[in-house]
C-alpha positions in Angstrom: -72.8 -28.8 -126.9 -69.9 -28.8 -129.3 -66.3 -29.2 -128.0 -65.0 -26.1 -126.3 -61.8 -24.8 -128.0 -59.4 -24.1 -125.1 -56.1 -22.4 -125.5 -53.4 -22.0 -122.9 -49.6 -21.8 -123.2 -46.8 -20.7 -120.9 -44.5 -18.2 -122.6 -41.1 -19.6 -123.4 -38.5 -17.8 -125.5 -35.0 -18.5 -126.6 -32.2 -17.2 -124.3 -28.8 -17.6 -125.8 -29.3 -18.9 -129.3 -32.2 -19.7 -131.7 -34.3 -22.7 -130.5 -32.4 -23.2 -127.3 -35.7 -23.2 -125.4 -36.1 -26.9 -126.4 -32.8 -28.3 -124.9 -33.3 -25.9 -121.9 -36.7 -27.5 -121.3 -35.2 -31.0 -121.2 -32.3 -30.0 -118.9 -34.8 -28.3 -116.5 -36.8 -31.4 -116.4 -33.8 -33.5 -115.6 -32.4 -31.1 -112.9 -35.7 -30.0 -111.3 -38.0 -32.9 -112.0 -41.6 -32.4 -113.0 -42.5 -28.8 -113.5 -44.5 -27.2 -110.7 -47.8 -25.6 -112.0 -48.0 -22.0 -111.1 -51.2 -20.2 -110.2 -52.3 -19.4 -113.8 -51.5 -22.9 -115.0 -53.6 -24.2 -112.1 -56.5 -22.2 -113.4 -56.3 -24.0 -116.8 -55.8 -27.4 -115.3 -58.7 -27.0 -112.8 -61.0 -25.7 -115.5 -60.3 -28.8 -117.6 -60.9 -31.0 -114.6 -64.2 -29.3 -113.9 -65.4 -29.6 -117.5 -64.6 -33.3 -117.3 -66.7 -33.6 -114.1 -69.7 -32.1 -115.8 -69.1 -34.0 -119.1 -68.3 -31.0 -121.3 -65.9 -32.0 -124.0 -63.0 -29.8 -125.1 -59.9 -29.7 -127.2 -56.7 -27.9 -126.3 -54.5 -25.7 -128.5 -55.8 -26.9 -131.8 -54.8 -23.8 -133.8 -55.4 -25.5 -137.2 -59.0 -26.4 -136.3 -59.9 -22.9 -134.9 -58.5 -21.2 -138.0 -60.6 -23.4 -140.2 -63.7 -22.5 -138.1 -63.7 -18.8 -137.6 -67.4 -18.9 -136.5 -66.5 -20.9 -133.3 -65.6 -19.3 -130.0 -61.9 -19.5 -129.0 -61.6 -19.8 -125.2 -58.1 -18.3 -124.4 -57.6 -19.2 -120.8 -54.1 -17.5 -121.1 -51.5 -16.5 -121.0 -51.7 -13.1 -122.8 -49.1 -13.9 -125.5 -51.6 -16.4 -127.0 -53.7 -13.4 -128.1 -50.9 -12.6 -130.5 -50.0 -16.1 -131.6 -52.2 -16.1 -134.7 -54.5 -13.6 -136.4 -57.7 -14.3 -134.5 -61.0 -14.0 -136.5 -63.0 -16.0 -133.9 -65.0 -14.6 -131.1 -62.8 -14.7 -128.0 -63.5 -15.5 -124.4 -60.3 -14.4 -122.7 -59.2 -15.2 -119.1 -58.9 -15.7 -116.3 -55.1 -16.1 -116.8 -54.9 -12.5 -118.1 -52.3 -9.7 -117.9 -52.0 -7.7 -114.7 -53.8 -4.5 -115.7 -55.7 -3.1 -118.7 -53.1 -0.4 -119.2 -50.9 -3.2 -120.6 -53.3 -3.4 -123.5 -55.7 -0.5 -123.6 -56.8 -1.2 -127.2 -57.6 -4.8 -126.5 -61.3 -4.5 -127.4 -60.6 -2.6 -130.5 -57.9 -4.9 -131.9 -59.5 -8.3 -131.1 -63.1 -9.7 -131.3 -63.4 -10.1 -127.5 -66.8 -11.3 -126.2 -65.9 -11.3 -122.5 -62.8 -10.9 -120.4 -62.7 -13.0 -117.2 -60.7 -12.0 -114.2 -60.3 -14.1 -111.0 -62.3 -12.0 -108.5 -64.5 -9.0 -107.9 -62.0 -6.4 -106.7 -60.0 -7.1 -109.9 -63.2 -6.7 -112.0 -63.8 -3.3 -110.4 -60.2 -2.3 -111.2 -60.7 -3.4 -114.9 -64.2 -2.0 -115.4 -63.3 1.6 -116.2 -61.3 0.3 -119.2 -63.4 -2.6 -120.5 -66.9 -1.9 -119.0 -69.4 -4.7 -118.9 -67.1 -7.0 -121.0 -65.3 -7.8 -117.7 -66.7 -10.5 -115.5 -65.4 -12.1 -112.3 -64.9 -15.9 -112.6 -63.0 -18.0 -110.1 -61.7 -21.5 -111.0 -62.8 -24.4 -108.8 -60.9 -26.3 -106.2 -60.5 -30.1 -106.4 -62.4 -31.0 -103.3 -61.7 -34.7 -103.8 -58.0 -34.1 -103.6 -58.0 -31.4 -100.9 -59.9 -33.2 -98.2 -60.0 -33.0 -94.4 -58.0 -35.6 -92.4 -58.9 -36.7 -88.9 -58.0 -34.3 -86.2 -56.1 -36.8 -84.2 -53.6 -37.1 -87.0 -52.7 -33.4 -86.7 -49.6 -32.5 -84.7 -49.1 -29.0 -86.1 -51.1 -26.3 -84.4 -50.6 -23.5 -87.0 -49.3 -23.6 -90.5 -47.8 -20.1 -91.2 -48.2 -19.4 -94.9 -45.8 -16.5 -95.9 -46.9 -15.0 -99.2 -45.1 -11.6 -99.0 -44.3 -10.7 -102.6 -42.9 -7.2 -102.4 -40.5 -5.4 -100.0 -40.0 -8.8 -98.4 -37.4 -7.9 -95.8 -39.4 -5.0 -94.5 -42.6 -7.0 -94.2 -40.8 -10.0 -92.8 -39.6 -7.7 -89.9 -43.0 -5.8 -89.6 -45.5 -8.6 -90.0 -44.1 -12.1 -90.3 -41.6 -12.0 -87.4 -44.2 -10.4 -84.9 -46.8 -13.0 -85.9 -44.2 -15.8 -85.2 -43.4 -14.3 -81.7 -47.1 -14.2 -80.8 -47.7 -17.8 -81.9 -44.7 -18.9 -79.8 -46.0 -17.0 -76.8 -49.1 -19.3 -77.0 -46.8 -22.3 -77.1 -48.2 -23.4 -80.4 -46.4 -25.8 -82.6 -45.8 -23.9 -85.9 -44.7 -25.0 -89.4 -43.7 -22.3 -91.9 -44.1 -22.4 -95.7 -43.2 -19.7 -98.1 -44.8 -19.0 -101.5 -42.5 -19.9 -104.3 -40.3 -22.2 -102.2 -42.4 -25.4 -102.0 -44.0 -28.0 -104.1 -47.7 -28.5 -104.1 -47.5 -32.0 -102.6 -45.5 -30.5 -99.7 -48.3 -28.0 -99.0 -50.9 -30.8 -99.3 -49.0 -32.9 -96.7 -48.6 -30.0 -94.3 -52.3 -29.2 -94.4 -53.1 -32.8 -93.5 -51.0 -32.3 -90.4 -52.2 -28.7 -89.4 -55.2 -27.7 -87.3 -55.2 -24.1 -88.6 -53.4 -21.7 -90.8 -52.2 -18.1 -90.6 -52.2 -16.6 -94.1 -49.9 -13.5 -94.7 -50.2 -12.0 -98.2 -50.5 -8.5 -99.5 -53.5 -9.3 -101.8 -54.9 -12.1 -103.9 -56.8 -12.0 -107.2 -58.4 -15.4 -106.3 -56.1 -17.1 -103.7 -56.1 -20.8 -104.8 -53.7 -21.9 -102.1 -55.7 -20.5 -99.2 -58.9 -22.0 -100.7 -57.1 -25.4 -100.9 -56.6 -25.0 -97.2 -60.2 -24.2 -96.6 -61.2 -27.3 -98.7 -59.0 -29.4 -96.3 -61.1 -28.1 -93.4 -58.3 -25.9 -92.1 -59.6 -22.5 -90.8 -57.5 -19.4 -91.5 -56.4 -16.4 -89.6 -55.8 -14.0 -92.4 -53.9 -10.7 -92.8 -56.3 -8.6 -95.0 -54.9 -5.1 -95.0 -57.0 -3.8 -97.9 -55.7 -0.6 -99.3 -54.0 -0.2 -102.6 -53.0 -2.7 -105.2 -49.3 -2.6 -104.5 -47.6 -4.3 -107.5 -44.5 -2.2 -107.9 -44.6 -2.4 -111.7 -47.8 -0.3 -111.5 -48.1 1.4 -108.1 -48.1 4.3 -107.5 -46.8 5.7 -110.9 -49.2 4.0 -113.2 -52.2 2.7 -111.2 -53.7 3.6 -107.8 -56.6 1.3 -107.1 -58.2 0.4 -103.8 -59.5 -1.5 -102.0 -58.1 -5.0 -102.6 -58.3 -8.1 -100.5 -56.0 -11.0 -99.5 -59.1 -13.3 -99.1 -61.5 -12.2 -101.8 -63.6 -15.4 -101.4 -64.6 -15.6 -97.8 -67.3 -15.6 -95.1 -67.3 -16.1 -91.3 -67.1 -19.9 -91.6 -63.6 -19.6 -93.1 -61.8 -18.0 -90.1 -60.9 -14.6 -88.8 -59.3 -11.6 -90.4 -56.9 -8.9 -89.1 -55.9 -5.7 -90.8 -53.1 -4.3 -88.6 -50.3 -6.2 -86.8 -51.4 -4.3 -83.6 -54.7 -6.3 -83.8 -53.1 -9.6 -84.1 -52.9 -10.6 -80.4 -56.6 -9.9 -79.9 -57.6 -11.6 -83.2 -55.5 -14.6 -82.4 -57.3 -15.0 -79.1 -60.6 -14.8 -80.9 -59.5 -17.3 -83.6 -58.1 -19.8 -81.1 -61.3 -19.6 -79.0 -63.5 -20.2 -82.0 -61.2 -23.0 -83.2 -61.4 -24.8 -79.9 -65.1 -24.5 -79.9 -65.3 -25.8 -83.5 -67.1 -22.7 -84.7 -65.6 -22.7 -88.2 -66.8 -24.7 -91.2 -64.3 -23.7 -94.0 -64.9 -26.7 -96.2 -68.7 -26.0 -96.3 -67.8 -22.6 -97.8 -65.8 -24.2 -100.6 -68.4 -26.9 -101.3 -71.1 -24.2 -101.6 -69.1 -21.8 -103.8 -65.9 -23.1 -105.4 -66.1 -26.7 -106.4 -64.6 -27.8 -109.8 -68.1 -28.6 -111.0 -69.8 -25.3 -110.0 -67.1 -23.1 -111.4 -66.9 -25.1 -114.6 -70.7 -24.8 -115.0 -70.3 -21.0 -114.4 -67.7 -20.9 -117.2 -70.0 -22.7 -119.5 -72.8 -20.3 -118.7 -70.5 -17.4 -119.6 -69.6 -19.2 -122.9 -73.3 -19.5 -123.7 -73.8 -15.8 -123.1 -71.0 -15.0 -125.6 -72.5 -17.4 -128.1 -75.9 -15.8 -127.8 -74.6 -12.4 -128.6 -72.7 -13.5 -131.8 
């Protein structure tokens, strides 16, 4: 196979004067240290790692080459502004670091030579299907199961790691969901550590998972859910709030988009843990979860090894690439 032509960039504009993005980038690095990869950058990095594992060569952001070879497929992992960076003549494989909803670009298939659009999970594919039809496929990126590994149980002194990923209406949900969950955990005399999305570095999360026997995951919904899957890869079972219902992004709901059902744990089976929908269910589900945990009835890492390794997901990506190639 020829080299894959991968494209991924984080958007970065000028703020106060032309070209100030460059000194701002240097200052950020000095003040904040090494940049933290967000979820979409993690998609790109893990795809690259997976391709390396299965010995598929690739080049990154070589715009000169791709313009000189319009017959070759351009794999635009994201972000969406890359679609407008040059005048694309190449067939495009776009995703999975895409925009939030097709209403952001309803003419995408008419204005660009898109072969396939990849989104991170099945509920998102169903949300996009009415707009882009069978051009949309669900493709999750893999988890690095060599980095996110289980540690011996005797090293674990945290009973529950509470992962707070409330994105919208935070204060209300903190009072209605997060606080009651904390109370119930305290009533069981469990040692709890708390981590909040957007306020930690990946290495801190990695360290906490190594010390934790289990995790409670509280999020409104996930397109893939890389963080909870990293926990599963570490052998940490999860008690997950999976309320279902509508996609609640306030930029779209309810005035632009009303889509249901969504999920907080879109990749899951009974080996991963236990789910609850309403806070009223939590005490009962917590009892069930702790009982199964004590009897070693979960096998979360097995689920990841079967479905979401770097190698398997990279192979799936290459298979989709070949599909696009065959239809040229």
